C-alpha positions in Angstrom: 0.5 -13.6 -5.6 1.6 -16.1 -2.9 3.2 -19.2 -4.1 1.3 -22.3 -3.2 3.3 -24.9 -1.2 3.3 -28.2 -3.2 1.9 -31.3 -1.5 4.5 -33.7 -0.2 5.3 -36.6 -2.6 3.9 -39.2 -0.3 1.1 -38.8 2.3 1.9 -41.2 5.1 -1.4 -40.8 7.0 -4.8 -40.6 5.3 -7.7 -39.5 7.4 -11.1 -41.0 6.5 -14.0 -39.1 8.3 -17.5 -37.6 7.9 -16.6 -34.0 6.9 -20.0 -32.3 7.5 -20.0 -33.6 11.1 -16.3 -33.4 12.2 -14.3 -31.1 10.0 -14.7 -27.9 12.0 -14.3 -29.5 15.5 -12.7 -32.8 16.2 -10.7 -33.2 12.9 -9.4 -29.6 13.1 -8.0 -30.3 16.5 -6.5 -33.6 15.4 -4.9 -32.0 12.3 -3.3 -29.4 14.5 -1.8 -32.1 16.8 -0.4 -34.0 13.7 1.2 -30.8 12.4 2.8 -30.0 15.8 4.4 -33.4 15.7 5.5 -33.0 12.1 3.4 -35.9 10.9 2.7 -36.0 7.2 -1.1 -36.4 6.6 -3.8 -36.0 4.0 -7.4 -34.9 4.1 -9.9 -34.3 1.3 -9.5 -30.5 2.0 -6.0 -30.7 0.4 -7.5 -32.1 -2.8 -7.7 -29.5 -5.6 -11.2 -28.1 -6.3 -12.8 -29.5 -9.5 -10.8 -32.8 -9.3 -12.6 -36.1 -9.5 -13.2 -37.4 -6.0 -11.9 -40.8 -7.2 -8.4 -39.3 -6.9 -8.8 -39.8 -3.2 -8.3 -43.6 -3.8 -4.9 -42.7 -5.2 -4.1 -40.8 -2.0 -5.0 -43.9 -0.1 -2.6 -45.9 -2.2 0.2 -43.4 -1.5 -0.4 -43.6 2.2 1.2 -45.9 4.8 -1.4 -45.4 7.6 -5.1 -44.7 7.5 -7.2 -43.2 10.3 -10.8 -44.4 10.0 -12.7 -41.9 12.2 -16.1 -43.5 13.0 -18.8 -41.1 14.2 -22.6 -41.2 14.5 -23.2 -39.8 11.0 -20.3 -41.6 9.3 -22.5 -44.1 7.5 -24.5 -41.3 5.9 -21.6 -40.7 3.5 -21.2 -43.0 0.5 -17.7 -41.6 0.0 -16.7 -42.5 3.6 -17.8 -46.0 3.0 -16.2 -46.3 -0.4 -12.9 -45.1 1.0 -13.2 -47.6 3.8 -13.6 -50.4 1.3 -10.4 -49.2 -0.5 -8.6 -49.0 2.9 -9.6 -52.6 3.7 -8.3 -53.8 0.3 -4.9 -52.1 0.9 -4.7 -53.4 4.5 -5.5 -57.0 3.3 -2.5 -56.7 0.9 -0.3 -55.6 3.7 0.3 -52.2 2.1 -1.5 -50.1 4.7 -1.9 -50.0 8.5 -5.3 -49.0 9.8 -6.1 -47.3 13.1 -9.8 -47.1 13.8 -11.0 -44.2 15.9 -14.3 -44.4 17.6 -15.5 -40.8 18.3 -18.8 -40.6 20.3 -19.8 -44.1 19.1 -19.0 -47.4 20.7 -17.1 -50.2 19.1 -20.3 -52.3 19.3 -22.2 -49.6 17.4 -19.8 -50.0 14.5 -19.3 -53.7 14.7 -22.9 -54.7 15.0 -24.4 -51.6 13.2 -26.6 -50.6 16.1 -28.3 -47.3 17.0 -27.9 -44.2 14.8 -24.7 -45.5 13.2 -26.5 -48.6 11.9 -29.8 -47.0 10.9 -28.0 -44.4 8.7 -26.5 -47.3 6.7 -30.0 -48.7 6.0 -31.1 -45.4 4.4 -29.1 -46.2 1.3 -31.9 -47.5 -0.9 -30.9 -47.1 -4.6 -30.2 -50.3 -6.6 -26.6 -49.2 -7.1 -26.1 -48.8 -3.4 -27.7 -52.1 -2.7 -24.9 -53.8 -4.7 -22.3 -52.0 -2.5 -23.9 -52.5 0.9 -22.4 -56.0 1.3 -18.8 -54.6 0.7 -19.6 -51.7 3.1 -20.7 -54.0 5.9 -17.7 -56.2 5.4 -15.3 -53.3 5.6 -17.0 -51.9 8.7 -16.9 -55.3 10.4 -13.2 -55.9 9.5 -11.8 -52.4 10.4 -13.8 -52.2 13.7 -12.3 -55.4 14.9 -8.8 -53.9 14.8 -7.3 -52.5 17.9 -8.2 -48.8 17.9 -8.8 -45.7 20.0 -12.3 -45.5 21.5 -13.3 -42.1 23.0 -16.2 -43.7 25.0 -16.7 -47.2 26.3 -19.6 -49.5 25.4 -21.6 -47.9 28.3 -21.2 -44.5 26.7 -18.7 -43.1 29.3 -15.4 -41.4 28.5 -12.3 -41.6 30.8 -10.4 -38.8 29.2 -10.8 -35.3 27.8 -10.9 -34.7 24.0 -7.4 -33.3 24.2 -6.1 -36.3 26.0 -7.9 -38.5 23.4 -6.2 -36.7 20.5 -2.8 -37.0 22.3 -3.2 -40.7 22.5 -4.1 -40.9 18.8 -0.9 -39.0 17.9 1.2 -41.2 20.1 -0.2 -44.3 18.4 0.5 -42.8 14.9 4.1 -42.0 15.9 4.6 -45.6 17.1 3.1 -47.0 13.8 5.4 -44.7 11.7 8.4 -45.9 13.8 7.5 -49.5 13.1 7.2 -48.8 9.4 10.6 -47.1 9.3 12.3 -49.9 11.3 10.8 -52.5 8.9 12.1 -50.7 5.8 15.6 -50.0 7.2 18.0 -52.9 6.5 20.3 -54.1 9.2 23.7 -53.2 7.9 25.5 -55.0 10.7 24.0 -58.3 9.7 26.2 -60.2 7.4 25.1 -62.8 4.9 25.5 -66.3 6.3 28.0 -68.5 4.6 26.3 -71.6 3.2 27.6 -75.0 4.0 30.6 -75.8 1.8 30.9 -72.2 0.7 34.1 -70.2 1.4 33.9 -66.5 1.6 36.0 -64.5 -0.9 37.7 -62.6 1.9 38.9 -65.8 3.5 40.0 -67.3 0.2 42.1 -64.2 -0.7 43.8 -64.0 2.7 44.5 -67.7 2.6 46.1 -67.5 -0.9 48.2 -64.5 0.2 49.5 -66.4 3.3 50.3 -69.4 1.2 52.2 -67.3 -1.4 54.2 -65.5 1.4 55.2 -68.8 2.9 56.4 -70.1 -0.5 58.4 -67.0 -1.1 60.1 -67.2 2.3 60.8 -70.9 2.0 58.7 -71.7 5.0 57.3 -75.2 5.6 53.7 -75.7 4.6 51.3 -78.5 5.0 51.3 -81.0 2.1 48.6 -80.5 -0.5 45.6 -82.8 -0.5 46.3 -84.1 -4.0 49.5 -85.9 -2.8 47.7 -88.5 -0.8 49.3 -91.9 -0.7 50.8 -94.6 -2.9 48.3 -97.5 -3.2 46.4 -96.0 -0.3 49.3 -95.2 1.9 50.7 -91.7 2.7 53.7 -90.7 0.6 56.7 -89.0 2.1 57.6 -85.6 0.8 61.0 -84.1 0.2 63.8 -84.0 -2.3 64.0 -87.3 -4.2 67.8 -87.1 -4.5 68.3 -86.5 -0.9 65.9 -89.3 0.0 67.9 -91.7 -2.2 71.1 -90.7 -0.5 69.7 -91.3 2.9 69.0 -87.6 3.7 65.9 -86.2 5.4 62.9 -86.8 3.3 60.2 -85.8 5.7 60.3 -82.1 5.3 58.6 -80.2 2.5 59.8 -77.0 0.8 58.8 -75.0 -2.2 60.2 -77.5 -4.7 59.3 -80.6 -2.8 57.5 -83.4 -4.7 56.0 -86.6 -3.6 58.5 -89.5 -3.8 57.1 -92.2 -6.0 58.7 -95.5 -6.7 60.6 -95.9 -9.9 60.1 -98.8 -12.4 63.3 -100.3 -11.0 62.0 -100.2 -7.5 58.7 -101.8 -8.6 60.6 -104.7 -10.2 62.5 -105.6 -7.0 62.1 -109.2 -5.7 60.4 -108.0 -2.6 57.5 -106.6 -4.6 57.0 -109.8 -6.4 56.1 -111.8 -3.2 52.8 -113.4 -3.6 49.8 -112.1 -1.7 48.7 -114.3 1.2 52.1 -116.0 1.5 52.8 -118.1 4.7 56.2 -116.5 5.0 56.9 -115.2 8.5 59.5 -112.7 7.4 58.8 -109.0 7.9 56.7 -107.4 5.1 58.9 -105.2 2.9 58.6 -101.5 3.1 59.5 -98.6 0.9 61.0 -95.6 2.6 59.6 -96.8 5.9 56.1 -97.4 4.7 54.5 -100.8 4.2 53.8 -101.8 0.6 50.4 -103.1 -0.3 50.4 -106.4 -2.3 48.2 -107.5 -5.1 46.8 -105.7 -8.1 46.5 -101.9 -7.6 
């Protein structure tokens, strides 16, 4: 016994159509074209016999695209209309893209429920169907307003053969699938923007390494920000002993520390000058920097 090929895990294209009218002609040609282009699709023919037809709603949820094939006898089928309501619900949620196909009916026939297409809908007379008609009409109006593929214009004339028409449908489906794939594929080249005030970890690590290397080699580095001023003025860096002996106190090395005045320095007579004195003598400095007077 031949092994049955399992259905694919996800049906990307669901075809909604009037089976008794189109299965052995238009739909069979459309299915062949989809297969040639390796497009994953689903029709009710693939559903197991004896299964509840409500399982078709699950197939719609598994799909990414739905083809709603409107034909003259489409509105005869309650299942076609119920499927269309489900398709609309998924489309409204942004979970499904819908391509309406107008086969031997005009867009106006579907939108305004005219001629045979509209009269077949009015034949549903049971009370249960009356409760559904409002949703059916809403779904028909919504889906027919989407940009689709009409085989004939509103005057009833066709500008292409049926084969050309099917080729245009397949082309549209391929473009829709490409759009879905592009939207789901993340752009790996796009890096996360660095927020204001945020430093990337890569930059931080490289900066720390450069700073460590410069320390180990005895290279000069910029003074750290925490050593900023004495009473608001910048503080010289260098070796305190060399500074006291008159050496160079402007360079900074690994062991450099900010030179701060000692208690003895702070008790010198120059520091005890009153603030706002009328004295014209030069204001005293410490290591070349002016000293601020008054309370710190």
